[in-house]
C-alpha positions as CSV (number, residue, x, y, z in Angstrom):
1,M,-45.1,-34.9,8.4
2,T,-47.8,-32.7,6.9
3,T,-47.1,-30.3,4.1
4,T,-47.7,-27.3,6.4
5,S,-45.3,-28.9,8.9
6,S,-42.7,-29.6,6.4
7,L,-42.9,-26.0,5.1
8,W,-42.3,-24.7,8.7
9,F,-39.6,-27.1,9.2
10,T,-37.7,-26.1,6.0
11,T,-38.3,-22.4,6.9
12,G,-36.9,-22.9,10.3
13,I,-33.8,-24.6,8.9
14,M,-33.3,-21.7,6.3
15,Y,-33.7,-19.1,9.0
16,S,-31.2,-20.8,11.3
17,I,-28.6,-20.9,8.3
18,L,-29.2,-17.3,7.5
19,L,-28.7,-16.5,11.3
20,F,-25.5,-18.4,11.4
21,L,-24.2,-16.8,8.3
22,G,-25.1,-13.5,9.7
23,R,-23.2,-14.3,12.9
24,R,-20.2,-15.5,10.9
25,E,-20.1,-12.3,8.9
26,S,-20.2,-10.4,12.2
27,F,-16.9,-12.1,13.0
28,K,-15.2,-10.6,9.9
29,L,-12.6,-8.3,11.2
30,E,-11.9,-4.8,9.9
31,L,-8.4,-4.1,8.8
32,Y,-6.8,-0.9,8.1
33,G,-3.6,0.1,6.2
34,V,-1.3,2.7,7.5
35,V,1.4,4.4,5.5
36,T,4.1,6.3,7.3
37,M,6.5,8.4,5.3
38,D,9.7,10.6,6.0
39,L,11.7,12.6,3.8
40,V,15.2,11.4,2.9
41,G,18.0,13.6,4.3
42,S,15.4,16.4,5.1
43,R,18.1,18.4,7.2
44,N,20.2,18.9,4.0
45,I,17.3,20.0,1.9
46,K,17.4,23.6,0.7
47,N,14.4,25.6,1.5
48,R,13.0,22.9,3.7
49,G,10.2,25.2,4.8
50,V,9.0,25.5,1.3
51,L,9.0,21.8,0.7
52,Q,6.9,21.4,3.8
53,E,4.3,23.8,2.6
54,K,4.3,22.0,-0.7
55,L,3.8,18.7,1.1
56,K,0.6,20.1,2.7
57,K,-0.7,20.9,-0.6
58,Y,0.2,17.4,-1.8
59,F,-1.8,16.1,1.4
60,D,-5.0,17.8,0.0
61,I,-4.4,16.3,-3.5
62,I,-4.0,12.9,-2.2
63,Y,-7.0,13.4,0.2
64,I,-9.2,14.4,-2.7
65,K,-8.3,11.5,-4.7
66,Y,-8.6,8.8,-1.8
67,G,-11.0,10.7,0.4
68,D,-13.6,8.1,0.4
69,S,-11.2,5.6,2.0
70,L,-9.0,7.8,4.2
71,I,-10.6,7.8,7.7
72,S,-8.7,10.9,8.8
73,R,-6.7,13.9,7.4
74,I,-3.1,13.4,6.3
75,N,-0.9,15.2,8.6
76,F,2.6,15.6,9.9
77,T,3.4,13.5,12.9
78,I,6.9,14.6,13.9
79,G,9.5,16.6,12.0
80,D,9.3,15.8,8.4
81,E,7.3,12.7,8.9
82,W,3.7,12.3,7.7
83,Q,1.2,9.5,8.0
84,L,-2.3,8.3,6.8
85,I,-4.6,5.6,7.5
86,T,-7.1,4.0,5.0
87,S,-9.9,1.5,5.2
88,R,-8.6,0.2,1.9
89,P,-5.2,-1.2,2.5
90,E,-4.7,-2.6,-1.0
91,E,-4.4,1.0,-2.0
92,C,-1.4,1.8,0.3
93,Y,1.4,1.2,-2.5
94,S,-0.5,3.3,-5.1
95,I,-0.7,6.1,-2.5
96,V,3.0,5.9,-2.0
97,H,3.6,6.2,-5.7
98,D,1.3,9.1,-6.0
99,F,3.5,10.8,-3.4
100,Q,6.7,9.7,-5.3
101,R,5.3,11.3,-8.4
102,L,4.3,14.6,-6.8
103,L,7.8,14.9,-5.2
104,W,9.6,14.1,-8.4
105,E,9.1,17.8,-9.2
106,D,11.0,18.8,-6.1
107,D,13.7,16.1,-6.7
108,A,12.9,14.7,-3.1
109,N,12.7,11.3,-2.0
110,F,11.2,9.7,1.2
111,Y,11.0,6.5,3.1
112,A,7.7,4.7,3.3
113,G,6.6,1.9,5.6
114,I,3.2,0.2,4.9
115,G,1.4,-1.6,7.6
116,I,-1.8,-3.7,7.7
117,G,-3.4,-4.6,11.0
118,K,-6.2,-3.7,13.4
119,L,-7.2,-0.2,14.7
120,E,-7.7,-0.5,18.5
121,T,-8.8,2.9,19.2
122,D,-11.6,5.4,18.1
123,I,-11.2,7.2,14.8
124,H,-9.7,10.7,15.4
125,E,-8.9,13.6,13.2
126,E,-5.2,13.2,13.7
127,T,-3.4,9.8,13.3
128,R,-1.2,10.7,16.3
129,T,-4.1,10.0,18.7
130,M,-4.9,6.6,17.2
131,D,-3.2,3.4,18.0
132,G,-3.3,-0.3,16.9
133,S,-1.4,-3.1,15.0
134,C,-1.7,-1.3,11.7
135,F,0.3,1.6,13.1
136,I,3.0,-0.7,14.8
137,M,3.4,-2.6,11.5
138,A,3.8,0.7,9.5
139,R,6.4,1.8,12.1
140,D,8.2,-1.4,12.0
141,A,8.3,-1.2,8.2
142,I,9.7,2.3,7.9
143,N,12.4,1.5,10.4
144,I,13.4,-1.3,8.3
145,A,13.4,0.8,5.2
146,K,15.6,3.4,6.9
147,E,18.0,0.8,8.2
148,S,18.4,-1.1,4.8
149,S,19.3,2.4,3.1
150,K,22.6,2.2,5.2
151,K,23.3,-1.4,4.7
152,R,22.0,-4.5,3.2
153,T,19.7,-6.3,5.5
154,K,17.7,-9.6,5.3
155,F,14.7,-7.6,4.4
156,I,16.0,-5.2,1.7
157,Y,18.8,-6.0,-0.6
158,S,18.8,-2.9,-2.6
159,K,20.0,0.4,-1.0
160,V,17.9,2.3,-3.4
161,N,14.6,0.8,-2.4
162,K,13.1,2.9,0.5
163,V,9.6,1.2,0.7
164,F,8.7,-1.8,3.0
165,F,5.6,-3.6,3.8
166,K,4.7,-5.4,7.0
167,S,1.3,-7.1,8.0
168,I,0.2,-8.9,11.0
169,T,0.2,-12.2,8.9
170,N,3.1,-13.8,10.8
171,Q,1.7,-12.9,14.0
172,V,-1.6,-14.6,13.1
173,K,0.2,-17.5,11.7
174,A,2.2,-18.0,15.0
175,H,-1.0,-17.5,17.0
176,N,-3.0,-20.1,14.8
177,N,-0.2,-22.6,14.9
178,T,-0.3,-22.5,18.6
179,N,-4.1,-22.9,18.6
180,G,-4.1,-25.5,16.0
181,N,-5.7,-23.5,13.3
182,S,-4.5,-22.3,9.9
183,L,-4.5,-19.2,7.8
184,L,-5.5,-19.7,4.4
185,L,-2.9,-18.6,1.6
186,S,-0.6,-17.1,4.1
187,E,2.3,-18.6,2.5
188,V,3.3,-20.4,-0.9
189,A,5.1,-23.6,-0.6
190,I,8.4,-23.8,-2.4
191,D,9.5,-27.3,-1.5
192,S,9.1,-29.5,1.6
193,E,11.5,-27.6,3.8
194,D,10.8,-24.0,2.6
195,S,8.0,-21.5,2.1
196,V,7.6,-17.8,0.9
197,S,5.2,-15.6,2.9
198,M,2.8,-13.4,1.2
199,D,4.5,-10.4,2.8
200,D,7.8,-11.7,1.2
201,M,6.3,-12.0,-2.1
202,I,5.0,-8.3,-1.9
203,N,8.2,-7.0,-0.7
204,I,10.1,-8.7,-3.4
205,L,7.9,-7.2,-6.1
206,I,8.1,-3.7,-4.4
207,E,11.9,-3.9,-4.2
208,N,12.2,-4.7,-8.0
209,N,9.8,-2.0,-8.8
210,E,11.4,0.7,-6.8
211,I,14.9,-0.3,-8.4
212,L,13.2,0.5,-11.9
213,K,11.9,3.8,-10.7
214,N,15.2,4.7,-9.3
215,K,16.7,4.4,-12.9
216,L,14.2,6.9,-14.4
217,T,15.7,10.1,-15.7
218,N,14.1,13.5,-15.3
219,K,12.9,13.4,-18.9
220,Q,11.5,9.9,-18.4
221,K,9.7,11.0,-15.3
222,K,8.0,14.0,-17.3
223,I,6.8,11.6,-19.9
224,Y,5.8,9.0,-17.3
225,I,3.5,11.5,-15.6
226,D,2.2,13.0,-18.9
227,Y,1.1,9.5,-20.0
228,L,-0.5,8.8,-16.7
229,N,-2.5,12.1,-17.1
230,Y,-3.5,11.7,-20.7
231,K,-3.1,8.0,-21.7
232,S,-2.4,8.9,-25.2
233,Y,0.9,9.8,-27.0
234,R,-0.9,12.1,-29.3
235,R,-2.5,14.0,-26.5
236,I,0.8,14.4,-24.8
237,V,2.1,16.1,-27.8
238,E,-1.1,18.4,-28.3
239,E,-1.3,19.3,-24.6
240,S,2.4,20.1,-24.2
241,K,3.6,23.6,-24.2
242,D,6.0,25.4,-26.7
243,G,9.5,23.9,-26.7
244,F,8.3,20.4,-26.2
245,N,9.9,18.7,-29.2
246,E,8.9,15.0,-28.7
247,T,7.4,13.0,-31.4
248,I,4.9,10.3,-30.8
249,G,7.6,7.7,-31.5
250,G,10.0,9.4,-29.2
251,I,7.5,9.3,-26.4
252,S,6.7,5.6,-27.0
253,Q,10.5,4.9,-27.0
254,K,11.0,6.9,-23.7
255,L,8.1,5.0,-21.9
256,N,9.4,1.7,-23.1
257,S,13.0,2.6,-21.9
258,A,11.6,3.7,-18.5
259,E,9.9,0.3,-18.2
260,Y,6.7,2.3,-17.5
261,F,4.4,-0.6,-18.4
262,T,6.4,-3.0,-16.2
263,I,6.2,-0.6,-13.2
264,Q,2.5,-0.3,-13.8
265,R,1.9,-4.0,-13.9
266,N,4.0,-4.5,-10.7
267,H,1.7,-2.1,-9.0
268,E,-1.4,-3.9,-10.1
269,M,0.1,-7.1,-8.8
270,V,1.1,-5.5,-5.5
271,T,-2.4,-4.1,-5.2
272,S,-3.8,-7.7,-5.9
273,L,-1.6,-9.3,-3.3
274,L,-2.4,-6.8,-0.7
275,S,-6.1,-7.4,-1.3
276,S,-5.4,-11.1,-0.8
277,V,-3.5,-10.4,2.5
278,V,-6.7,-8.4,3.6
279,S,-9.0,-11.1,2.5
280,N,-7.2,-13.9,4.2
281,L,-6.7,-11.9,7.5
282,G,-10.4,-11.2,7.3
283,K,-11.3,-14.9,7.4
284,C,-9.8,-15.1,11.0
285,K,-12.4,-15.0,13.7
286,K,-9.9,-13.6,16.2
287,L,-6.5,-11.9,15.7
288,P,-3.9,-12.0,18.4
């Protein structure tokens, strides 16, 4: 083979490889995260209409923060339930916590169902006109959260936990097993007879984190929010209004008592695991 022929042959192989990789990339599935939230005991809330108006303002705050990933406006779906969809599913639990912190001021709580899956319709301004497995998973998740607040279930053990996550991982696993394939990292082996799914691991972390948050006092919540905003004990003291009598040492003690740093670390871990779920599902060429 001449040098010129060899060069053309090598170039042809490289082109074929690039073309193959390009086609492989086109198989990568786009996954979405949906969060469905509903106020707890909304019928018994005084000034319910006022709270709904506040929620609309909170929608704007969240939209400004996550606007580059939210693919439609946040809106009420029915009653006191609201919903959002994001192209970055790993941010879902962080969004839930942002709403939690906003509603601390109103002494209000809500159920949250986080779902990861496919979007099977066009993108519209309102989530009510969209559909897909991401919405189905979120609906299943919030129903589990609501059911588990009344009695202990196999999904949630603590009644104070009102957040649950569900992805299409188990559906994909069943589909792949039927077709002789495997989903990488979909589960972690414990022993030869048992395994823990990634969804289970995420929900265990979420549940432990929600238990910690439920123990926060109103004073701890205020320090918690201030520290998130300022990231400095000294700045909290400097920026606080008259009547604030906490010292730097007192702020540090309250944050430690509130398990602030543990809660933040748990959030980081959940975000990382959600990212892994998205990455693993994205490797599948076809989802059920």
